[in-house]
C-alpha positions as a Markdown table, in Angstrom:
| # | Residue | x | y | z |
|---|---|---|---|---|
| 1 | Unk | -15.9 | 15.6 | -16.8 |
| 2 | Unk | -12.9 | 17.6 | -17.3 |
| 3 | Unk | -11.3 | 18.6 | -14.2 |
| 4 | Unk | -8.2 | 21.1 | -12.7 |
| 5 | Unk | -4.9 | 19.3 | -11.1 |
| 6 | Unk | -5.9 | 21.6 | -8.0 |
| 7 | Unk | -9.3 | 19.7 | -8.0 |
| 8 | Unk | -7.6 | 16.3 | -7.9 |
| 9 | Unk | -5.0 | 17.4 | -5.7 |
| 10 | Unk | -7.8 | 18.4 | -3.3 |
| 11 | Unk | -10.1 | 15.3 | -3.9 |
| 12 | Unk | -7.3 | 13.3 | -2.6 |
| 13 | Unk | -6.3 | 15.5 | 0.4 |
| 14 | Unk | -10.3 | 15.9 | 1.4 |
| 15 | Unk | -11.4 | 12.0 | 0.7 |
| 16 | Unk | -8.5 | 10.4 | 2.5 |
| 17 | Unk | -6.9 | 10.7 | 6.1 |
| 18 | Unk | -3.4 | 13.0 | 5.5 |
| 19 | Unk | -1.3 | 10.8 | 7.8 |
| 20 | Unk | -2.5 | 6.7 | 6.6 |
| 21 | Unk | 1.1 | 6.3 | 5.0 |
| 22 | Unk | 0.9 | 5.8 | 1.1 |
| 23 | Unk | -2.1 | 7.7 | 0.7 |
| 24 | Unk | -3.1 | 11.5 | 0.0 |
| 25 | Unk | -1.3 | 11.9 | -3.4 |
| 26 | Unk | -0.8 | 15.3 | -5.3 |
| 27 | Unk | -1.1 | 13.8 | -8.5 |
| 28 | Unk | -3.3 | 14.4 | -11.2 |
| 29 | Unk | -3.7 | 10.7 | -12.7 |
| 30 | Unk | -4.8 | 12.0 | -15.5 |
| 31 | Unk | -7.0 | 8.9 | -16.7 |
| 32 | Unk | -8.2 | 10.7 | -20.1 |
| 33 | Unk | -4.3 | 11.0 | -21.4 |
| 34 | Unk | -3.8 | 7.5 | -21.4 |
| 35 | Unk | -5.0 | 6.3 | -24.4 |
| 36 | Unk | -3.6 | 9.5 | -26.1 |
| 37 | Unk | -0.4 | 8.3 | -27.4 |
| 38 | Unk | 0.5 | 11.8 | -28.6 |
| 39 | Unk | -0.3 | 13.9 | -25.8 |
| 40 | Unk | 2.0 | 11.2 | -23.6 |
| 41 | Unk | 4.6 | 11.9 | -26.1 |
| 42 | Unk | 4.7 | 15.6 | -25.6 |
| 43 | Unk | 4.3 | 15.3 | -21.9 |
| 44 | Unk | 7.5 | 13.0 | -21.2 |
| 45 | Unk | 9.8 | 15.5 | -23.7 |
| 46 | Unk | 9.8 | 17.9 | -20.6 |
| 47 | Unk | 8.6 | 15.7 | -17.9 |
| 48 | Unk | 9.9 | 14.2 | -14.7 |
| 49 | Unk | 11.4 | 10.6 | -14.1 |
| 50 | Unk | 10.8 | 9.2 | -10.5 |
| 51 | Unk | 13.9 | 7.7 | -10.1 |
| 52 | Unk | 14.2 | 4.2 | -8.9 |
| 53 | Unk | 16.7 | 1.4 | -7.8 |
| 54 | Unk | 14.9 | -1.4 | -8.8 |
| 55 | Unk | 11.9 | -1.1 | -6.9 |
| 56 | Unk | 13.7 | 1.0 | -4.1 |
| 57 | Unk | 13.4 | 4.6 | -4.1 |
| 58 | Unk | 16.3 | 6.6 | -5.1 |
| 59 | Unk | 16.7 | 10.3 | -2.5 |
| 60 | Unk | 18.1 | 13.5 | -3.1 |
| 61 | Unk | 20.3 | 14.5 | -0.3 |
| 62 | Unk | 18.9 | 15.8 | 2.8 |
| 63 | Unk | 18.4 | 19.8 | 3.5 |
| 64 | Unk | 19.7 | 21.5 | 6.0 |
| 65 | Unk | 16.7 | 20.3 | 8.0 |
| 66 | Unk | 17.6 | 16.7 | 7.5 |
| 67 | Unk | 14.6 | 15.8 | 5.0 |
| 68 | Unk | 15.0 | 13.9 | 2.7 |
| 69 | Unk | 13.3 | 13.6 | -0.7 |
| 70 | Unk | 12.6 | 11.5 | -4.0 |
| 71 | Unk | 15.1 | 11.8 | -6.9 |
| 72 | Unk | 14.2 | 12.8 | -10.2 |
| 73 | Unk | 15.4 | 13.0 | -13.6 |
| 74 | Unk | 13.8 | 13.8 | -16.9 |
| 75 | Unk | 11.7 | 11.6 | -18.5 |
| 76 | Unk | 13.2 | 12.5 | -22.1 |
| 77 | Unk | 16.9 | 10.9 | -21.4 |
| 78 | Unk | 15.7 | 7.6 | -20.6 |
| 79 | Unk | 17.6 | 4.3 | -22.7 |
| 80 | Unk | 16.2 | 3.7 | -25.8 |
| 81 | Unk | 13.4 | 0.6 | -25.5 |
| 82 | Unk | 12.9 | 1.3 | -21.7 |
| 83 | Unk | 9.1 | 1.0 | -21.0 |
| 84 | Unk | 7.9 | 4.3 | -19.2 |
| 85 | Unk | 4.9 | 4.5 | -17.2 |
| 86 | Unk | 2.6 | 7.3 | -17.0 |
| 87 | Unk | 1.9 | 7.9 | -13.4 |
| 88 | Unk | 0.1 | 11.1 | -13.7 |
| 89 | Unk | 0.0 | 15.1 | -13.6 |
| 90 | Unk | 2.3 | 17.1 | -11.4 |
| 91 | Unk | 0.8 | 20.1 | -9.4 |
| 92 | Unk | 3.4 | 22.4 | -11.2 |
| 93 | Unk | 1.7 | 20.8 | -14.6 |
| 94 | Unk | 4.7 | 18.1 | -15.4 |
| 95 | Unk | 4.0 | 14.9 | -16.5 |
| 96 | Unk | 5.4 | 12.3 | -13.9 |
| 97 | Unk | 6.5 | 9.3 | -15.2 |
| 98 | Unk | 8.8 | 5.7 | -13.6 |
| 99 | Unk | 11.0 | 3.1 | -15.8 |
| 100 | Unk | 9.6 | -0.5 | -15.7 |
| 101 | Unk | 12.8 | -2.1 | -13.8 |
| 102 | Unk | 14.2 | -5.4 | -15.0 |
| 103 | Unk | 12.4 | -8.8 | -13.6 |
| 104 | Unk | 15.1 | -9.6 | -11.6 |
| 105 | Unk | 14.6 | -6.3 | -9.3 |
| 106 | Unk | 11.1 | -7.2 | -9.6 |
| 107 | Unk | 11.1 | -8.7 | -5.6 |
| 108 | Unk | 7.6 | -9.5 | -4.2 |
| 109 | Unk | 9.5 | -9.6 | -0.2 |
| 110 | Unk | 8.7 | -7.4 | 2.4 |
| 111 | Unk | 10.6 | -4.7 | 2.9 |
| 112 | Unk | 13.6 | -4.8 | 5.1 |
| 113 | Unk | 14.6 | -2.0 | 8.1 |
| 114 | Unk | 16.7 | -0.2 | 6.1 |
| 115 | Unk | 13.8 | 1.0 | 3.5 |
| 116 | Unk | 11.1 | 1.5 | 6.2 |
| 117 | Unk | 13.7 | 4.4 | 7.8 |
| 118 | Unk | 14.6 | 5.9 | 4.6 |
| 119 | Unk | 11.0 | 6.0 | 3.8 |
| 120 | Unk | 10.0 | 7.5 | 7.3 |
| 121 | Unk | 11.6 | 10.8 | 6.2 |
| 122 | Unk | 9.6 | 11.3 | 3.2 |
| 123 | Unk | 7.1 | 13.6 | 3.1 |
| 124 | Unk | 3.5 | 11.9 | 3.0 |
| 125 | Unk | 2.6 | 13.4 | -0.8 |
| 126 | Unk | 5.9 | 11.6 | -1.9 |
| 127 | Unk | 5.7 | 8.9 | -0.2 |
| 128 | Unk | 1.8 | 8.5 | -1.3 |
| 129 | Unk | 3.7 | 8.9 | -5.3 |
| 130 | Unk | 6.3 | 6.3 | -4.8 |
| 131 | Unk | 4.1 | 3.9 | -3.7 |
| 132 | Unk | 1.6 | 4.1 | -6.4 |
| 133 | Unk | 5.4 | 3.5 | -8.9 |
| 134 | Unk | 6.2 | 1.0 | -7.0 |
| 135 | Unk | 3.3 | -1.3 | -7.4 |
| 136 | Unk | 2.3 | -0.1 | -10.8 |
| 137 | Unk | 6.2 | -1.2 | -11.6 |
| 138 | Unk | 6.7 | -3.9 | -10.2 |
| 139 | Unk | 3.3 | -5.6 | -11.6 |
| 140 | Unk | 4.9 | -4.8 | -14.9 |
| 141 | Unk | 8.3 | -6.2 | -14.6 |
| 142 | Unk | 6.4 | -9.8 | -13.3 |
| 143 | Unk | 4.0 | -9.7 | -16.3 |
| 144 | Unk | 6.0 | -9.2 | -19.5 |
| 145 | Unk | 4.3 | -12.8 | -20.9 |
| 146 | Unk | 0.7 | -13.2 | -21.0 |
| 147 | Unk | -0.9 | -15.5 | -18.2 |
| 148 | Unk | -3.5 | -16.6 | -21.2 |
| 149 | Unk | -1.3 | -17.7 | -23.8 |
| 150 | Unk | 2.4 | -17.2 | -22.8 |
| 151 | Unk | 3.3 | -14.9 | -25.2 |
| 152 | Unk | 5.3 | -11.3 | -24.5 |
| 153 | Unk | 2.8 | -8.7 | -23.8 |
| 154 | Unk | 3.9 | -5.0 | -24.3 |
| 155 | Unk | 2.6 | -1.8 | -22.3 |
| 156 | Unk | -0.4 | 0.3 | -22.9 |
| 157 | Unk | -2.9 | 2.6 | -22.1 |
| 158 | Unk | 0.7 | 4.7 | -20.4 |
| 159 | Unk | 1.4 | 1.8 | -18.1 |
| 160 | Unk | -2.1 | 0.9 | -17.5 |
| 161 | Unk | -2.6 | -2.1 | -19.8 |
| 162 | Unk | -0.5 | -4.6 | -20.9 |
| 163 | Unk | -1.6 | -6.2 | -24.3 |
| 164 | Unk | -0.7 | -10.2 | -25.6 |
| 165 | Unk | 1.7 | -9.2 | -29.3 |
| 166 | Unk | 0.0 | -12.4 | -30.0 |
| 167 | Unk | -2.5 | -12.0 | -32.8 |
| 168 | Unk | -4.8 | -14.8 | -32.0 |
| 169 | Unk | -5.0 | -14.2 | -28.1 |
| 170 | Unk | -4.6 | -10.0 | -28.1 |
| 171 | Unk | -5.5 | -10.5 | -24.5 |
| 172 | Unk | -5.9 | -7.5 | -22.5 |
| 173 | Unk | -3.9 | -7.2 | -18.7 |
| 174 | Unk | -4.5 | -4.8 | -15.8 |
| 175 | Unk | -2.8 | -4.1 | -12.9 |
| 176 | Unk | -3.4 | -6.2 | -9.9 |
| 177 | Unk | -4.6 | -4.6 | -6.7 |
| 178 | Unk | -4.9 | -7.1 | -4.0 |
| 179 | Unk | -7.7 | -6.9 | -1.7 |
| 180 | Unk | -7.0 | -7.2 | 2.0 |
| 181 | Unk | -9.1 | -7.1 | 5.5 |
| 182 | Unk | -7.2 | -6.3 | 8.2 |
| 183 | Unk | -9.5 | -6.0 | 11.7 |
| 184 | Unk | -9.2 | -4.8 | 15.4 |
| 185 | Unk | -11.5 | -7.6 | 17.0 |
| 186 | Unk | -13.0 | -6.5 | 20.7 |
| 187 | Unk | -14.4 | -8.4 | 23.4 |
| 188 | Unk | -15.7 | -6.6 | 26.5 |
| 189 | Unk | -13.0 | -3.9 | 26.5 |
| 190 | Unk | -10.4 | -5.7 | 25.5 |
| 191 | Unk | -8.3 | -6.4 | 21.8 |
| 192 | Unk | -7.1 | -9.0 | 20.0 |
| 193 | Unk | -4.0 | -9.0 | 18.8 |
| 194 | Unk | -1.4 | -11.4 | 17.3 |
| 195 | Unk | 1.7 | -12.0 | 16.2 |
| 196 | Unk | 3.7 | -13.2 | 13.2 |
| 197 | Unk | 7.2 | -15.4 | 13.3 |
| 198 | Unk | 8.5 | -12.8 | 10.9 |
| 199 | Unk | 7.5 | -9.9 | 13.7 |
| 200 | Unk | 10.2 | -8.6 | 15.7 |
| 201 | Unk | 10.2 | -10.5 | 19.6 |
| 202 | Unk | 7.0 | -8.1 | 21.5 |
| 203 | Unk | 5.8 | -7.0 | 18.3 |
| 204 | Unk | 1.9 | -7.2 | 18.1 |
| 205 | Unk | -0.5 | -6.4 | 15.4 |
| 206 | Unk | -4.3 | -6.6 | 14.4 |
| 207 | Unk | -5.1 | -9.6 | 12.5 |
| 208 | Unk | -5.3 | -9.6 | 8.5 |
| 209 | Unk | -6.0 | -11.6 | 5.6 |
| 210 | Unk | -6.8 | -11.9 | 1.8 |
| 211 | Unk | -10.1 | -12.1 | 0.7 |
| 212 | Unk | -11.3 | -14.5 | -1.4 |
| 213 | Unk | -13.1 | -15.3 | -4.7 |
| 214 | Unk | -17.0 | -14.7 | -3.8 |
| 215 | Unk | -16.7 | -13.0 | -0.4 |
| 216 | Unk | -17.8 | -10.0 | 0.9 |
| 217 | Unk | -15.7 | -7.7 | 3.1 |
| 218 | Unk | -17.6 | -8.7 | 6.4 |
| 219 | Unk | -17.1 | -11.9 | 5.5 |
| 220 | Unk | -13.7 | -12.2 | 5.4 |
| 221 | Unk | -13.4 | -10.8 | 8.5 |
| 222 | Unk | -15.3 | -13.3 | 10.0 |
| 223 | Unk | -13.9 | -16.6 | 8.1 |
| 224 | Unk | -10.4 | -14.9 | 8.9 |
| 225 | Unk | -10.7 | -14.1 | 12.6 |
| 226 | Unk | -12.2 | -17.7 | 13.3 |
| 227 | Unk | -8.9 | -19.3 | 11.3 |
| 228 | Unk | -6.4 | -17.7 | 12.9 |
| 229 | Unk | -7.4 | -17.1 | 16.0 |
| 230 | Unk | -11.1 | -19.7 | 17.0 |
| 231 | Unk | -13.1 | -16.4 | 17.6 |
| 232 | Unk | -16.5 | -15.5 | 16.3 |
| 233 | Unk | -17.0 | -12.2 | 15.4 |
| 234 | Unk | -20.9 | -9.9 | 14.5 |
| 235 | Unk | -20.6 | -6.4 | 14.1 |
| 236 | Unk | -18.2 | -5.6 | 11.0 |
| 237 | Unk | -17.7 | -2.1 | 10.4 |
| 238 | Unk | -15.4 | -0.5 | 7.5 |
| 239 | Unk | -12.9 | 2.2 | 9.3 |
| 240 | Unk | -10.2 | 2.7 | 6.3 |
| 241 | Unk | -8.2 | 1.8 | 4.1 |
| 242 | Unk | -5.0 | 2.2 | 2.9 |
| 243 | Unk | -2.7 | 1.4 | -0.5 |
| 244 | Unk | 0.2 | -1.2 | -0.1 |
| 245 | Unk | 2.7 | -1.5 | -2.5 |
| 246 | Unk | 4.8 | -4.7 | -1.1 |
| 247 | Unk | 4.0 | -5.9 | -3.9 |
| 248 | Unk | 0.0 | -4.5 | -4.4 |
| 249 | Unk | -2.5 | -4.6 | -1.9 |
| 250 | Unk | -5.3 | -2.5 | -0.4 |
| 251 | Unk | -5.4 | -2.2 | 2.9 |
| 252 | Unk | -9.4 | -2.3 | 4.0 |
| 253 | Unk | -9.2 | -1.3 | 8.2 |
| 254 | Unk | -12.6 | -2.7 | 9.9 |
| 255 | Unk | -13.4 | -3.2 | 13.1 |
| 256 | Unk | -15.5 | -6.4 | 14.3 |
| 257 | Unk | -17.3 | -7.5 | 18.3 |
| 258 | Unk | -16.3 | -11.1 | 19.1 |
| 259 | Unk | -19.4 | -13.1 | 21.1 |
| 260 | Unk | -16.3 | -14.9 | 23.1 |
| 261 | Unk | -13.0 | -14.3 | 24.4 |
| 262 | Unk | -11.9 | -18.1 | 24.1 |
| 263 | Unk | -8.6 | -18.8 | 21.3 |
| 264 | Unk | -7.4 | -21.4 | 19.3 |
| 265 | Unk | -4.5 | -20.2 | 17.3 |
| 266 | Unk | -3.8 | -21.5 | 14.1 |
| 267 | Unk | 0.1 | -21.3 | 14.7 |
| 268 | Unk | 0.6 | -21.9 | 11.1 |
| 269 | Unk | -0.3 | -18.3 | 10.5 |
| 270 | Unk | 0.1 | -16.8 | 13.9 |
| 271 | Unk | 2.5 | -17.5 | 17.0 |
| 272 | Unk | 1.0 | -15.9 | 19.4 |
| 273 | Unk | -2.6 | -14.2 | 19.9 |
| 274 | Unk | -3.8 | -12.3 | 23.2 |
| 275 | Unk | -6.7 | -10.0 | 24.6 |
| 276 | Unk | -5.0 | -6.4 | 25.3 |
| 277 | Unk | -6.6 | -4.0 | 28.3 |
| 278 | Unk | -7.6 | -0.7 | 26.8 |
| 279 | Unk | -4.6 | 0.8 | 29.0 |
| 280 | Unk | -2.4 | -1.6 | 27.7 |
| 281 | Unk | -2.8 | -0.3 | 24.8 |
| 282 | Unk | -3.2 | 3.2 | 24.9 |
| 283 | Unk | 0.6 | 2.7 | 27.1 |
| 284 | Unk | 2.3 | 0.5 | 23.8 |
| 285 | Unk | 1.1 | 3.5 | 21.7 |
| 286 | Unk | 2.0 | 6.6 | 23.7 |
| 287 | Unk | 5.9 | 4.7 | 24.0 |
| 288 | Unk | 6.3 | 4.2 | 20.5 |
| 289 | Unk | 5.3 | 7.6 | 19.9 |
| 290 | Unk | 8.5 | 8.6 | 22.3 |
| 291 | Unk | 10.4 | 5.3 | 20.6 |
| 292 | Unk | 10.4 | 3.4 | 23.3 |
| 293 | Unk | 9.1 | -0.5 | 23.2 |
| 294 | Unk | 5.2 | -0.7 | 25.4 |
| 295 | Unk | 5.6 | -2.9 | 28.7 |
| 296 | Unk | 3.1 | -5.2 | 27.4 |
| 297 | Unk | 3.7 | -5.3 | 23.7 |
| 298 | Unk | 5.2 | -2.9 | 20.7 |
| 299 | Unk | 2.5 | -1.4 | 18.7 |
| 300 | Unk | 2.6 | -1.9 | 15.1 |
| 301 | Unk | 4.5 | 0.9 | 13.0 |
| 302 | Unk | 2.9 | 4.2 | 12.3 |
| 303 | Unk | 3.0 | 3.6 | 8.7 |
| 304 | Unk | 0.9 | 0.8 | 9.0 |
| 305 | Unk | -3.2 | 1.0 | 8.8 |
| 306 | Unk | -3.2 | -1.0 | 11.9 |
| 307 | Unk | -1.7 | 1.4 | 14.0 |
| 308 | Unk | -4.7 | 3.7 | 13.4 |
| 309 | Unk | -7.2 | 0.9 | 14.0 |
| 310 | Unk | -5.8 | 1.0 | 17.0 |
| 311 | Unk | -5.8 | 4.5 | 17.4 |
| 312 | Unk | -9.2 | 4.7 | 16.3 |
| 313 | Unk | -10.4 | 1.7 | 19.1 |
| 314 | Unk | -8.4 | 3.9 | 22.3 |
| 315 | Unk | -10.9 | 6.9 | 20.4 |
| 316 | Unk | -13.7 | 5.2 | 21.0 |
| 317 | Unk | -14.9 | 4.1 | 17.4 |
| 318 | Unk | -16.9 | 0.6 | 17.9 |
């Protein structure tokens, strides 16, 4: 059914909590235009190009208040042969595009502190646009060849598909999103948190893991908590979700009740795991809001869905 750009933006803002990082995009993805090469060409002729350095954002100079914003160019000015991704239609009616970077720029390593400092100053809707562009551009850069026969592939449907060029194969490939469960686990008024070796000292967060083939979300939550901490859980329920463009995951936030408090930690996954009281969690999050370290632990950053899971639990979510 046709819809206006305003309708699309309203849907995004009303369905997803606005303060969940990388969500809340105001771009109409305009799926109905992806199979229309002429319409895409017309949009590109006067469309905006989201500028990126590899997969990192390029930013405009800060305004008088110190706010940053994404830098844009003109889509029509890209070099010949550049693969353009159609991200959608902006609220002003213009098309928005991004370029596929060279394969060497498509790193799947976790973002470093510098990138997080930059992203913290972007408006939520721009952060959402950048997250979608990063996930999509990174996938294209890593999938220039067919996984079925090894032949080169070419961009199709405005960047939401790649097609094998081998006439004997002609496989169609679609952007990949990896589902990840991330869960707050409660037992008798305490919350289970763990830390990975790569975390900063004293940083604790909720447990998480990839959903495996043939597995329901509830089963993935139960399996991951058992594998990482040796704890059985019950009463798993969904809380919220977050697109996570490093490189392309969907974080599915859940809450579960543990049947016991005894821990058996898998040290190949976690460096440490502990139970924290409600007061300790509340103090750690209040300290983080002040830019300080908590007494019992350092809370996960606000851009992570784990922050929202902790807040949901403190607010009485079960």
